[in-house]
C-alpha positions, -999 to +999 in steps of 0.1 A: +000+000+000+013+034-009+017+057+021+035+088+009+046+107-022+071+136-021+088+159-047+121+176-039+139+201-060+176+198-068+185+216-035+164+191-015+137+216-007+103+200-003+080+210-031+051+186-026+042+161+001+011+139+003+005+114+030-022+088+030-051+098+053-056+065+070-025+045+076-012+023+104+021+041+108+027+075+123+031+104+098+063+113+116+077+078+111+069+080+074+085+114+070+116+103+088+119+074+065+113+097+036+142+120+046+165+090+050+156+079+015+163+114+002+198+111+017+203+078-002+193+096-035+220+122-027+246+095-021+237+079-055+239+112-073+273+120-058+289+086-063+318+086-088+309+074-122+272+074-116+263+102-140+278+085-170+260+053-163+226+067-156+204+063-187+172+057-169+155+081-144+140+054-122+164+046-094+145+017-080+142+006-044+163+028-022+157+019+014+140-012+029+130-017+065+106-041+083+078-015+079+085+006+048+101+006+014+110+036-007+115+041-044+129+071-063+128+088-097+154+114-106+149+139-134+177+154-155+173+187-137+178+170-103+142+170-092+135+139-070+102+120-068+099+097-038+074+070-030+071+052+003+050+021+006+040-002+035+062-033+033+038-054+054+005-048+034+014-060-001+037-046-026+034-026-058+048-042-089+079-026-105+061-016-137+033+000-117+058+021-098+076+031-131+043+041-147+033+061-116+066+080-117+063+087-154+028+100-150+037+123-121+067+135-139+045+145-169+021+163-145+050+180-127+063+193-160+028+207-168+026+223-134+059+241-135+052+253-171+025+275-156+037+311-161+024+319-126+044+292-109+075+305-090+104+280-090+112+268-055+078+274-041+055+245-031+034+229-058-004+233-058-016+214-088-049+196-092-033+174-119-006+162-096-031+157-068-053+136-091-024+112-100-012+109-064-048+105-050-054+077-075-023+058-063-029+064-026-066+053-028-061+023-051-033+006-031 
């Protein structure tokens, strides 16, 4: 079951965060796990030789614990999309996660293309909300 979706900019500033309304875990636990996952993305970005080998934006599973699993998607501009799922209550398939990240990336591009959007400010987009709500409610 998907618990949380977050979008960070290239400077690790939080642009978007959506937590599932009813979940067994504490929101603070999920956010702490999310921040740990963000650190792993930074390590992967800064590892030597990584930039030449990265042909796909999907980074895969980042961090696994007995309660949570996190996945990440990194754009060419350094924007990070993170997904945290509950490890105990079923899993999402790899192709479903990839499809979700591609959909949210498309909606993100649409949202920041708005001439009234100020870069670095939090995102308020009904299109992004619709994609995220569909994922959080269906799993």
